[in-house]
N, C-alpha and C positions, 0 to 999 in steps of 0.2 A: 829556873825561872825564865820567862820569855824575853828578858832584856838581852839584846844582842851583846855578845862578848866583845870587849874592846870599846864599847860605846861610852862607858864611864868607868871610873876607878873602882877597884875592889872595896875601898873604904866607903864609897858612896853606895854601892850595892849592899854592903853590910848594914849601913845606917838605915837604908830603905827597908831592908828585911826586918831589922829590929823594931823600927817604928810600926811596920805592918803587924808584927807579932804583938806589940803592945796594944794596938787598936783592936786586934782580934781578942785579946784577953779582956779588954773592956767590954766587948760585945757579950762575952760569956756571962757577965754580971747582970745583964738586962734580960728579963724574961721575954721581951718582945722578939728577941732574936732566936728563941728556941724553935719557933716554927719556920725559920728561914733555912734555906739550903746552905750548908757549910761552904760550898764553893762560891756562893753569892757573897757571903760574909768575907771570905778571903779576898775576893776580887775587890770588893769595896774598901777593904783595909789597905790593899796595895795602891789603889787609885788615890785614896785619901793621903797615904804616905807620900806619894809622888807630888800631890798638890802642896804638901807641906814643905817640899824642898825647893830651894831657889833654882831658877833656870840656869844660873851659872854652874851649879853643881850637877843638875840633871837637865840637860838641854831639851828643848821642846820637841826636837825631832826624835829623840829617844823615847819620849812619852808617846808620841804619835805612833811610832813603830810598835811599841808594846800594845797599844790599843788595837792596832790593825792585826797583830798576831793573835790577840784574844778573839777578835771577831772571826778570824780564819779558823781557829780551833773550835769555837762554839758553833 
């Protein structure tokens, strides 16, 4: 994942990934998402999971670095 190592605890990363996985599984249940690219669904799930975490657990600068990394890759 593109979250810089050492920027947040392993527990926070695990919770973030578990929430993103859950959101992805919810998307599978909706026919609307069948026509969407899997990478778009995955990115949306990660971004929504980040939004669901408090800034004390996942600081804003970590979120911004993730978004910048995604822009660089895309």
